[in-house]
Backbone as XML, in Angstrom:
<?xml version="1.0"?>
<chain id="A" units="angstrom">
  <residue number="1" name="MET">
    <atom name="N" x="135.273" y="102.779" z="51.845"/>
    <atom name="CA" x="136.257" y="103.825" z="51.906"/>
    <atom name="C" x="137.632" y="103.275" z="51.521"/>
  </residue>
  <residue number="2" name="TYR">
    <atom name="N" x="137.960" y="102.090" z="51.988"/>
    <atom name="CA" x="139.267" y="101.520" z="51.701"/>
    <atom name="C" x="139.345" y="100.925" z="50.299"/>
  </residue>
  <residue number="3" name="ILE">
    <atom name="N" x="138.202" y="100.754" z="49.653"/>
    <atom name="CA" x="138.224" y="100.229" z="48.288"/>
    <atom name="C" x="138.892" y="101.236" z="47.365"/>
  </residue>
  <residue number="4" name="GLY">
    <atom name="N" x="138.582" y="102.514" z="47.541"/>
    <atom name="CA" x="139.209" y="103.552" z="46.721"/>
    <atom name="C" x="140.712" y="103.617" z="46.941"/>
  </residue>
  <residue number="5" name="LEU">
    <atom name="N" x="141.133" y="103.517" z="48.187"/>
    <atom name="CA" x="142.562" y="103.504" z="48.490"/>
    <atom name="C" x="143.230" y="102.291" z="47.861"/>
  </residue>
  <residue number="6" name="GLY">
    <atom name="N" x="142.572" y="101.153" z="47.922"/>
    <atom name="CA" x="143.130" y="99.943" z="47.325"/>
    <atom name="C" x="143.270" y="100.059" z="45.821"/>
  </residue>
  <residue number="7" name="ILE">
    <atom name="N" x="142.277" y="100.675" z="45.174"/>
    <atom name="CA" x="142.339" y="100.850" z="43.717"/>
    <atom name="C" x="143.473" y="101.798" z="43.343"/>
  </residue>
  <residue number="8" name="VAL">
    <atom name="N" x="143.629" y="102.885" z="44.103"/>
    <atom name="CA" x="144.713" y="103.841" z="43.822"/>
    <atom name="C" x="146.073" y="103.173" z="43.987"/>
  </residue>
  <residue number="9" name="LEU">
    <atom name="N" x="146.247" y="102.413" z="45.062"/>
    <atom name="CA" x="147.518" y="101.718" z="45.268"/>
    <atom name="C" x="147.767" y="100.681" z="44.179"/>
  </residue>
  <residue number="10" name="LEU">
    <atom name="N" x="146.724" y="100.006" z="43.767"/>
    <atom name="CA" x="146.854" y="98.992" z="42.720"/>
    <atom name="C" x="147.260" y="99.622" z="41.395"/>
  </residue>
  <residue number="11" name="VAL">
    <atom name="N" x="146.634" y="100.723" z="41.041"/>
    <atom name="CA" x="146.962" y="101.398" z="39.778"/>
    <atom name="C" x="148.393" y="101.938" z="39.817"/>
  </residue>
  <residue number="12" name="LEU">
    <atom name="N" x="148.771" y="102.579" z="40.918"/>
    <atom name="CA" x="150.143" y="103.084" z="41.026"/>
    <atom name="C" x="151.161" y="101.951" z="40.970"/>
  </residue>
  <residue number="13" name="GLY">
    <atom name="N" x="150.847" y="100.846" z="41.617"/>
    <atom name="CA" x="151.750" y="99.693" z="41.573"/>
    <atom name="C" x="151.882" y="99.110" z="40.186"/>
  </residue>
  <residue number="14" name="LEU">
    <atom name="N" x="150.773" y="99.021" z="39.449"/>
    <atom name="CA" x="150.839" y="98.496" z="38.080"/>
    <atom name="C" x="151.618" y="99.433" z="37.167"/>
  </residue>
  <residue number="15" name="ILE">
    <atom name="N" x="151.453" y="100.733" z="37.371"/>
    <atom name="CA" x="152.204" y="101.705" z="36.560"/>
    <atom name="C" x="153.705" y="101.553" z="36.809"/>
  </residue>
  <residue number="16" name="LEU">
    <atom name="N" x="154.093" y="101.413" z="38.058"/>
    <atom name="CA" x="155.513" y="101.275" z="38.368"/>
    <atom name="C" x="156.055" y="99.891" z="37.993"/>
  </residue>
  <residue number="17" name="ALA">
    <atom name="N" x="155.259" y="98.848" z="38.147"/>
    <atom name="CA" x="155.733" y="97.486" z="37.868"/>
    <atom name="C" x="155.934" y="97.247" z="36.377"/>
  </residue>
  <residue number="18" name="PHE">
    <atom name="N" x="155.109" y="97.843" z="35.534"/>
    <atom name="CA" x="155.217" y="97.629" z="34.086"/>
    <atom name="C" x="155.996" y="98.736" z="33.388"/>
  </residue>
  <residue number="19" name="ASP">
    <atom name="N" x="156.716" y="99.541" z="34.139"/>
    <atom name="CA" x="157.595" y="100.588" z="33.616"/>
    <atom name="C" x="156.888" y="101.578" z="32.699"/>
  </residue>
  <residue number="20" name="VAL">
    <atom name="N" x="155.661" y="101.919" z="33.030"/>
    <atom name="CA" x="154.972" y="102.973" z="32.287"/>
    <atom name="C" x="155.621" y="104.305" z="32.620"/>
  </residue>
  <residue number="21" name="ILE">
    <atom name="N" x="155.920" y="104.495" z="33.884"/>
    <atom name="CA" x="156.646" y="105.663" z="34.357"/>
    <atom name="C" x="157.846" y="105.152" z="35.145"/>
  </residue>
  <residue number="22" name="THR">
    <atom name="N" x="159.009" y="105.695" z="34.866"/>
    <atom name="CA" x="160.190" y="105.291" z="35.622"/>
    <atom name="C" x="160.554" y="106.389" z="36.604"/>
  </residue>
  <residue number="23" name="VAL">
    <atom name="N" x="160.863" y="105.958" z="37.805"/>
    <atom name="CA" x="161.286" y="106.876" z="38.845"/>
    <atom name="C" x="162.801" y="106.743" z="38.957"/>
  </residue>
  <residue number="24" name="ASP">
    <atom name="N" x="163.502" y="107.830" z="38.796"/>
    <atom name="CA" x="164.964" y="107.786" z="38.806"/>
    <atom name="C" x="165.497" y="108.058" z="40.211"/>
  </residue>
  <residue number="25" name="LEU">
    <atom name="N" x="165.316" y="107.082" z="41.063"/>
    <atom name="CA" x="165.891" y="107.147" z="42.399"/>
    <atom name="C" x="166.861" y="105.990" z="42.539"/>
  </residue>
  <residue number="26" name="SER">
    <atom name="N" x="168.065" y="106.282" z="43.003"/>
    <atom name="CA" x="169.085" y="105.232" z="43.055"/>
    <atom name="C" x="168.819" y="104.194" z="44.141"/>
  </residue>
  <residue number="27" name="TYR">
    <atom name="N" x="168.109" y="104.563" z="45.183"/>
    <atom name="CA" x="167.894" y="103.642" z="46.301"/>
    <atom name="C" x="166.534" y="102.940" z="46.247"/>
  </residue>
  <residue number="28" name="VAL">
    <atom name="N" x="165.740" y="103.172" z="45.195"/>
    <atom name="CA" x="164.435" y="102.525" z="45.068"/>
    <atom name="C" x="164.350" y="101.825" z="43.718"/>
  </residue>
  <residue number="29" name="ASN">
    <atom name="N" x="164.011" y="100.545" z="43.752"/>
    <atom name="CA" x="163.791" y="99.789" z="42.527"/>
    <atom name="C" x="162.329" y="99.975" z="42.118"/>
  </residue>
  <residue number="30" name="ASP">
    <atom name="N" x="162.107" y="100.393" z="40.887"/>
    <atom name="CA" x="160.748" y="100.686" z="40.406"/>
    <atom name="C" x="159.848" y="99.455" z="40.447"/>
  </residue>
  <residue number="31" name="GLN">
    <atom name="N" x="160.367" y="98.333" z="39.991"/>
    <atom name="CA" x="159.545" y="97.132" z="39.936"/>
    <atom name="C" x="159.237" y="96.599" z="41.336"/>
  </residue>
  <residue number="32" name="ALA">
    <atom name="N" x="160.182" y="96.667" z="42.246"/>
    <atom name="CA" x="159.935" y="96.207" z="43.611"/>
    <atom name="C" x="158.907" y="97.090" z="44.306"/>
  </residue>
  <residue number="33" name="LEU">
    <atom name="N" x="159.019" y="98.414" z="44.097"/>
    <atom name="CA" x="158.040" y="99.326" z="44.669"/>
    <atom name="C" x="156.660" y="99.087" z="44.062"/>
  </residue>
  <residue number="34" name="GLY">
    <atom name="N" x="156.613" y="98.784" z="42.763"/>
    <atom name="CA" x="155.346" y="98.478" z="42.099"/>
    <atom name="C" x="154.691" y="97.233" z="42.663"/>
  </residue>
  <residue number="35" name="VAL">
    <atom name="N" x="155.479" y="96.201" z="42.887"/>
    <atom name="CA" x="154.941" y="94.951" z="43.450"/>
    <atom name="C" x="154.438" y="95.183" z="44.872"/>
  </residue>
  <residue number="36" name="ILE">
    <atom name="N" x="155.175" y="95.963" z="45.648"/>
    <atom name="CA" x="154.737" y="96.259" z="47.021"/>
    <atom name="C" x="153.413" y="97.019" z="47.004"/>
  </residue>
  <residue number="37" name="LEU">
    <atom name="N" x="153.281" y="97.984" z="46.108"/>
    <atom name="CA" x="152.024" y="98.747" z="46.017"/>
    <atom name="C" x="150.871" y="97.876" z="45.520"/>
  </residue>
  <residue number="38" name="ILE">
    <atom name="N" x="151.141" y="96.954" z="44.612"/>
    <atom name="CA" x="150.093" y="96.033" z="44.138"/>
    <atom name="C" x="149.603" y="95.162" z="45.288"/>
  </residue>
  <residue number="39" name="VAL">
    <atom name="N" x="150.526" y="94.618" z="46.062"/>
    <atom name="CA" x="150.146" y="93.758" z="47.194"/>
    <atom name="C" x="149.346" y="94.558" z="48.220"/>
  </residue>
  <residue number="40" name="CYS">
    <atom name="N" x="149.793" y="95.778" z="48.520"/>
    <atom name="CA" x="149.060" y="96.618" z="49.480"/>
    <atom name="C" x="147.673" y="96.989" z="48.959"/>
  </residue>
  <residue number="41" name="GLY">
    <atom name="N" x="147.544" y="97.254" z="47.673"/>
    <atom name="CA" x="146.248" y="97.584" z="47.093"/>
    <atom name="C" x="145.274" y="96.424" z="47.150"/>
  </residue>
  <residue number="42" name="VAL">
    <atom name="N" x="145.757" y="95.233" z="46.792"/>
    <atom name="CA" x="144.896" y="94.043" z="46.858"/>
    <atom name="C" x="144.508" y="93.752" z="48.303"/>
  </residue>
  <residue number="43" name="LEU">
    <atom name="N" x="145.444" y="93.904" z="49.221"/>
    <atom name="CA" x="145.155" y="93.673" z="50.632"/>
    <atom name="C" x="144.122" y="94.674" z="51.165"/>
  </residue>
  <residue number="44" name="ALA">
    <atom name="N" x="144.232" y="95.922" z="50.751"/>
    <atom name="CA" x="143.257" y="96.932" z="51.199"/>
    <atom name="C" x="141.862" y="96.622" z="50.667"/>
  </residue>
  <residue number="45" name="ILE">
    <atom name="N" x="141.767" y="96.169" z="49.422"/>
    <atom name="CA" x="140.450" y="95.834" z="48.848"/>
    <atom name="C" x="139.849" y="94.623" z="49.550"/>
  </residue>
  <residue number="46" name="VAL">
    <atom name="N" x="140.653" y="93.581" z="49.762"/>
    <atom name="CA" x="140.151" y="92.366" z="50.417"/>
    <atom name="C" x="139.727" y="92.661" z="51.849"/>
  </residue>
  <residue number="47" name="LEU">
    <atom name="N" x="140.524" y="93.424" z="52.580"/>
    <atom name="CA" x="140.164" y="93.751" z="53.961"/>
    <atom name="C" x="138.922" y="94.633" z="54.035"/>
  </residue>
  <residue number="48" name="SER">
    <atom name="N" x="138.755" y="95.521" z="53.072"/>
    <atom name="CA" x="137.555" y="96.367" z="53.100"/>
    <atom name="C" x="136.294" y="95.537" z="52.896"/>
  </residue>
  <residue number="49" name="PHE">
    <atom name="N" x="136.358" y="94.522" z="52.037"/>
    <atom name="CA" x="135.194" y="93.651" z="51.869"/>
    <atom name="C" x="134.951" y="92.808" z="53.115"/>
  </residue>
  <residue number="50" name="ALA">
    <atom name="N" x="136.008" y="92.346" z="53.746"/>
    <atom name="CA" x="135.860" y="91.508" z="54.934"/>
    <atom name="C" x="135.303" y="92.303" z="56.108"/>
  </residue>
  <residue number="51" name="ILE">
    <atom name="N" x="135.748" y="93.530" z="56.273"/>
    <atom name="CA" x="135.287" y="94.349" z="57.397"/>
    <atom name="C" x="133.878" y="94.865" z="57.158"/>
  </residue>
  <residue number="52" name="SER">
    <atom name="N" x="133.566" y="95.282" z="55.931"/>
    <atom name="CA" x="132.234" y="95.831" z="55.675"/>
    <atom name="C" x="131.158" y="94.755" z="55.702"/>
  </residue>
  <residue number="53" name="ASP">
    <atom name="N" x="131.523" y="93.494" z="55.510"/>
    <atom name="CA" x="130.543" y="92.416" z="55.554"/>
    <atom name="C" x="129.966" y="92.265" z="56.955"/>
  </residue>
  <residue number="54" name="ARG">
    <atom name="N" x="130.763" y="92.524" z="57.967"/>
    <atom name="CA" x="130.266" y="92.416" z="59.341"/>
    <atom name="C" x="129.202" y="93.464" z="59.636"/>
  </residue>
  <residue number="55" name="TYR">
    <atom name="N" x="129.378" y="94.654" z="59.094"/>
    <atom name="CA" x="128.449" y="95.734" z="59.401"/>
    <atom name="C" x="127.176" y="95.657" z="58.570"/>
  </residue>
  <residue number="56" name="ARG">
    <atom name="N" x="127.196" y="94.919" z="57.497"/>
    <atom name="CA" x="126.008" y="94.808" z="56.647"/>
    <atom name="C" x="125.036" y="93.726" z="57.103"/>
  </residue>
  <residue number="57" name="ARG">
    <atom name="N" x="125.483" y="92.862" z="57.973"/>
    <atom name="CA" x="124.612" y="91.771" z="58.430"/>
    <atom name="C" x="123.448" y="92.321" z="59.231"/>
  </residue>
  <residue number="58" name="ARG">
    <atom name="N" x="122.346" y="91.608" z="59.171"/>
    <atom name="CA" x="121.179" y="92.010" z="59.954"/>
    <atom name="C" x="121.408" y="91.737" z="61.413"/>
  </residue>
  <residue number="59" name="ARG">
    <atom name="N" x="120.930" y="92.628" z="62.208"/>
    <atom name="CA" x="121.013" y="92.423" z="63.646"/>
    <atom name="C" x="119.622" y="92.095" z="64.147"/>
  </residue>
  <residue number="60" name="VAL">
    <atom name="N" x="119.519" y="91.010" z="64.881"/>
    <atom name="CA" x="118.239" y="90.547" z="65.398"/>
    <atom name="C" x="118.206" y="90.829" z="66.893"/>
  </residue>
  <residue number="61" name="VAL">
    <atom name="N" x="117.147" y="91.472" z="67.323"/>
    <atom name="CA" x="116.980" y="91.775" z="68.739"/>
    <atom name="C" x="115.921" y="90.827" z="69.290"/>
  </residue>
  <residue number="62" name="VAL">
    <atom name="N" x="116.285" y="90.098" z="70.319"/>
    <atom name="CA" x="115.368" y="89.150" z="70.941"/>
    <atom name="C" x="114.945" y="89.722" z="72.283"/>
  </residue>
  <residue number="63" name="ASP">
    <atom name="N" x="113.642" y="89.816" z="72.490"/>
    <atom name="CA" x="113.111" y="90.338" z="73.740"/>
    <atom name="C" x="112.604" y="89.158" z="74.559"/>
  </residue>
  <residue number="64" name="ASP">
    <atom name="N" x="113.255" y="88.870" z="75.665"/>
    <atom name="CA" x="112.921" y="87.712" z="76.492"/>
    <atom name="C" x="112.072" y="88.065" z="77.701"/>
  </residue>
  <residue number="65" name="ARG">
    <atom name="N" x="111.458" y="89.225" z="77.688"/>
    <atom name="CA" x="110.622" y="89.584" z="78.827"/>
    <atom name="C" x="109.349" y="88.742" z="78.830"/>
  </residue>
  <residue number="66" name="PRO">
    <atom name="N" x="108.855" y="88.383" z="79.994"/>
    <atom name="CA" x="107.621" y="87.587" z="80.028"/>
    <atom name="C" x="106.423" y="88.427" z="79.569"/>
  </residue>
  <residue number="67" name="VAL">
    <atom name="N" x="105.497" y="87.753" z="78.924"/>
    <atom name="CA" x="104.296" y="88.417" z="78.431"/>
    <atom name="C" x="103.268" y="88.468" z="79.556"/>
  </residue>
  <residue number="68" name="VAL">
    <atom name="N" x="102.764" y="89.647" z="79.825"/>
    <atom name="CA" x="101.743" y="89.819" z="80.859"/>
    <atom name="C" x="100.390" y="89.849" z="80.152"/>
  </residue>
  <residue number="69" name="GLU">
    <atom name="N" x="99.569" y="88.873" z="80.476"/>
    <atom name="CA" x="98.255" y="88.820" z="79.838"/>
    <atom name="C" x="97.274" y="89.665" z="80.640"/>
  </residue>
  <residue number="70" name="ARG">
    <atom name="N" x="96.604" y="90.531" z="79.928"/>
    <atom name="CA" x="95.605" y="91.383" z="80.557"/>
    <atom name="C" x="94.231" y="90.958" z="80.060"/>
  </residue>
  <residue number="71" name="PRO">
    <atom name="N" x="93.237" y="91.010" z="80.927"/>
    <atom name="CA" x="91.900" y="90.614" z="80.482"/>
    <atom name="C" x="91.339" y="91.634" z="79.484"/>
  </residue>
  <residue number="72" name="VAL">
    <atom name="N" x="90.646" y="91.094" z="78.487"/>
    <atom name="CA" x="90.012" y="91.934" z="77.483"/>
    <atom name="C" x="88.563" y="92.147" z="77.908"/>
  </residue>
  <residue number="73" name="VAL">
    <atom name="N" x="88.171" y="93.389" z="77.970"/>
    <atom name="CA" x="86.806" y="93.722" z="78.395"/>
    <atom name="C" x="86.052" y="94.235" z="77.183"/>
  </residue>
  <residue number="74" name="GLU">
    <atom name="N" x="84.878" y="93.664" z="76.944"/>
    <atom name="CA" x="84.058" y="94.078" z="75.818"/>
    <atom name="C" x="82.736" y="94.596" z="76.359"/>
  </residue>
  <residue number="75" name="ARG">
    <atom name="N" x="82.378" y="95.793" z="75.989"/>
    <atom name="CA" x="81.114" y="96.377" z="76.438"/>
    <atom name="C" x="80.249" y="96.664" z="75.235"/>
  </residue>
  <residue number="76" name="ARG">
    <atom name="N" x="78.992" y="96.297" z="75.356"/>
    <atom name="CA" x="78.040" y="96.546" z="74.276"/>
    <atom name="C" x="76.829" y="97.265" z="74.839"/>
  </residue>
  <residue number="77" name="THR">
    <atom name="N" x="76.308" y="98.168" z="74.078"/>
    <atom name="CA" x="75.077" y="98.859" z="74.438"/>
    <atom name="C" x="74.077" y="98.632" z="73.312"/>
  </residue>
  <residue number="78" name="VAL">
    <atom name="N" x="72.922" y="98.153" z="73.680"/>
    <atom name="CA" x="71.869" y="97.916" z="72.702"/>
    <atom name="C" x="70.969" y="99.144" z="72.679"/>
  </residue>
  <residue number="79" name="ALA">
    <atom name="N" x="70.625" y="99.617" z="71.474"/>
    <atom name="CA" x="69.844" y="100.847" z="71.356"/>
    <atom name="C" x="68.427" y="100.677" z="71.901"/>
  </residue>
  <residue number="80" name="ASP">
    <atom name="N" x="67.808" y="99.527" z="71.673"/>
    <atom name="CA" x="66.441" y="99.310" z="72.160"/>
    <atom name="C" x="66.418" y="99.114" z="73.672"/>
  </residue>
  <residue number="81" name="ASP">
    <atom name="N" x="67.353" y="98.398" z="74.169"/>
    <atom name="CA" x="67.377" y="98.057" z="75.585"/>
    <atom name="C" x="68.715" y="98.519" z="76.153"/>
  </residue>
  <residue number="82" name="PRO">
    <atom name="N" x="68.740" y="99.441" z="77.051"/>
    <atom name="CA" x="70.023" y="99.954" z="77.545"/>
    <atom name="C" x="70.690" y="98.999" z="78.536"/>
  </residue>
  <residue number="83" name="ILE">
    <atom name="N" x="70.940" y="97.790" z="78.092"/>
    <atom name="CA" x="71.622" y="96.801" z="78.923"/>
    <atom name="C" x="73.098" y="96.818" z="78.544"/>
  </residue>
  <residue number="84" name="VAL">
    <atom name="N" x="73.897" y="96.895" z="79.530"/>
    <atom name="CA" x="75.345" y="96.881" z="79.289"/>
    <atom name="C" x="75.829" y="95.463" z="79.582"/>
  </residue>
  <residue number="85" name="GLU">
    <atom name="N" x="76.434" y="94.877" z="78.615"/>
    <atom name="CA" x="76.912" y="93.525" z="78.781"/>
    <atom name="C" x="78.439" y="93.578" z="78.876"/>
  </residue>
  <residue number="86" name="GLU">
    <atom name="N" x="78.938" y="92.895" z="79.834"/>
    <atom name="CA" x="80.367" y="92.895" z="80.067"/>
    <atom name="C" x="80.865" y="91.467" z="80.010"/>
  </residue>
  <residue number="87" name="ARG">
    <atom name="N" x="81.878" y="91.228" z="79.214"/>
    <atom name="CA" x="82.461" y="89.899" z="79.107"/>
    <atom name="C" x="83.942" y="89.985" z="79.398"/>
  </residue>
  <residue number="88" name="ARG">
    <atom name="N" x="84.425" y="88.980" z="80.083"/>
    <atom name="CA" x="85.866" y="88.882" z="80.334"/>
    <atom name="C" x="86.352" y="87.580" z="79.685"/>
  </residue>
  <residue number="89" name="TYR">
    <atom name="N" x="87.444" y="87.699" z="79.008"/>
    <atom name="CA" x="88.012" y="86.526" z="78.310"/>
    <atom name="C" x="89.234" y="86.054" z="79.026"/>
  </residue>
</chain>
């Protein structure tokens, strides 16, 4: 989101710094305002990359609960002989 703002500030600053458009205000220097906008634009772009890098990182969730082992019961039925076999592991 701040990358777009940084680009807009950078473009406006370059326009004012290189006298593409002159602003006729007696209390504002065009080149100084252009340099200020360039610095703010570059700062906005750099900060947007620095802040968005934190949110793009993978988050790892570690579950430290103890594992409860439950016995596995296997039952088999034989068609010829109806014997039920039960095994516990």
